[in-house]
N, C-alpha and C positions, 0 to 999 in steps of 0.2 A: 503492499500499500502505500502511494506515495502523495505528498499532500502540499499544496501552493496556499502559499501566504497571500492573500488578495487584500490590496489597501486602496479603500473605497475612496471617494470621496465626497462624505458623507455620510448619512444613516443607511444601514443596510437593510431593507426592507424585505419581504415574503416573496415579494415578484423578482428582486437582484437575484435572491437566492435560485428561485425556481428557475430563470433564466439561465444560470451560469450550471446549473447542474444538467439543462440540457445540452449541452456542449461538452461536458466533461466523457470520457472513456473510463471503462472499469477498471477501478483499482484506483482510483486518483478522488480525491476530498480535497476540497478548499477551507480552511480557515481565515476568517475575517476580521481586518479590524480596518477601523474609518478616520477620517482627519475631522475637524470642525466641522458641522454638519450646519451651519448657520445660515437662516433662510436669505440669502441674499438673492440678487437679479444677477444672473452670468454674464458678465461682463469683462470687457477686457482689462479693466483694474482690477476687479474680484480675483481673477487668474491669475493675472505675474503676481497678486501676495500668496496665493494658494504656493502658486508653484516655488516661492521663495521661504517659504513659512517652515518654521521647526513643527509644526504640528505631522509633517511628514516621517520627519525622526520618530518623534513620539507616537505615533502611530506603528510606523516599523518595531519598536522596541518591543512591544509585546509578542514578538516571534521568535523561537528560540531556534537551534540546530535541530534539538530533539524534535521539535512539534512539527517542523517545516522544514521542505527540500530547498525551496525556492522562492523568491518574493516579486511580487508585481506590482506595481504602482497603477491602478485602473483608473486614467484619468488621459483623456485626449487632450484635449486642449490645455491642462496646467503643463503638459509633457510637451507640446508643440510649441506654447504663445512665448516662449524665448527666442524661437528659431532653434537651428540644429545644434546641437551638442546641450539646449536645455535639457532635452530628455537624458540626453547621457550623465550629466550634471546630479539630477535627482537619483537614478539609479546609483551612482556611485556614493551619495550622502547616505542611500539606503543600506548599500553592501558595508561601508563602514559600521553604522550602528547595529546590523546582523551578523556581518560575515558569514553573508549566502549570497548567492549567485541571484542576479536581480535584472528586471526588465522595467520597461513601462508601457502604455501604450503606443504611445508613439512611436517609440521604438521596433517594438511587436509590427505593427501597420506596415512599414519600412521593409521588414524582412518579409512579412506574409505576402504583401503585392510582389517584390521579386518573386519569388517564390512559385506565384500563380504566374509568373510570366506577364505581369501586367505596367507596360511601358505608358500610356496615355489611358490618363483614369479621370473618370466623372466622379461628382462629390455631392452627397445629400449632408449635407450638416445640419442640425436644430438650432443653432447657434445665428448670435448676429453678426453683421457683415465684417464690420472690426476683427472678428475671430476668426471669420474664414479667411479673410485675407492673409492674417498670419499662418492657418493651416495651406493654406495657398502657395505658401511661399515656402513654408518649412518642405513640403512635398517638393516641389521645385527644386530646392535646395538642395533633396538628397537624391537629384536623379530623375526626376519622371518628370511627363509632361502632364500638365492638370487642362482637360479641354474643358470642363465646365461644373462651372461649384451651383449646388442650388441651396440656399439657408432660409432656414423658416423664421429667423428673428424669434427663439422663444428667449425669456428670461427665464424663465421657472417652468414646471411641469412636464419636463421632456421625456421622461419615465410615464408618463401616462399617456404617449403618442400610440394609438393601437397597432400592431404590428401588420394587418391587411392593408393600414393607411402608408405606413412607410412604404410596402412592397410597391403599392400603386404609384407613388410619389416618384420610386426609381422609373418604373416604365413608362409614366406619363411625363416625367418630367426633369430625369438626371440623366439618363441612359442616350448616349449618342452613337450614333454608327462609327467615329473615328477612336471611340473608345475602348480600349482592348478590354478593361475591366471596370467596376464601381466600388467605391469604398461610402461605407456609412460609417459617419463619425459619432461620437458619444458612445460610452458605456451604457450608459443610460437608455441608447436606444433599444429594445425590444425586438430581436430578427430570429431568435432560435427558430420559432414557428414559421418563419417563410424563406428563409432564407435560399434552402435549396432548390423549392419553386422557384423564386424570384431567378436563379441562375439559372432554371430550365428554359422560363419564359424571354431572358434577354438573350441565352445561349452566350453566355459571359462570365467568368468568374466576379464573386462578391465578396468582397471581405467587407466585417463589420468588426467593430472597437474590440467590444470582449469578446468577438471568437479571436479574432487574432491575438489580443493579450492570452488568454488562454492557451493559445497554439503556441506561443514563443515560452512561455514558462515551460510547457510540457518539454518544449527543446530545451531548456537551459535545467531540464532534473538532473540533479548528478545519478552517476549508475549505481544502479538499485535494482536488488531482486531480477538479475537476470538482464536490463535493458544494456544492449549494445547499441542501439540506433534508433534515431529520432522519432518518435510516435507521429503518426499521420495529422493532418490538420483536425482540430475537432467538427466535428459534425453532431446538428441536433438530432435527435431521435426523437 
């Protein structure tokens, strides 16, 4: 049995637990820790504060090597908001605190897109345009061509967007003929129930934030219980 330590950017409710579990393969569990979950609008200023806050180290400090095998900071926007390298800096802070292998959602997304052979990407983001432009820059500086970004300009309530609405937004307003694949930003976006069918509908890979975070965490697990190769990407069941 392997365990992922997941640092969540706010309170973890039953919906988040259920969504995560749908992406996990057998033999892998998750232990959660959360940063300060103040109910503030999701703005550029707030995300910069989150990225630089010692709340991240505090949340990481609950994990010990005997309790989890790998740690992931599960927030897309806080890990890309300061640009390329900001994600790595967060991971390094967590690693110093826990002495465990660590990833962040934005780091994981770039790896997942490359693994899926996506070079030209269309994006669905729930966030405001100031953040969406930071996301575009982060991915472009990471070597991707961003062909389209559709932002929903939501300041709150992202986790309440229904999965079928997310699917229809991608099909009608996000996907482009010149895109190799689609990225759905924000770990709060519920995609587990629709991602496989969505890929079938548009005929190309779809990477979502939480899916990528868990996939990269699985790749970072220390060799254990006979594991000799990286596991496949998480798939909702």
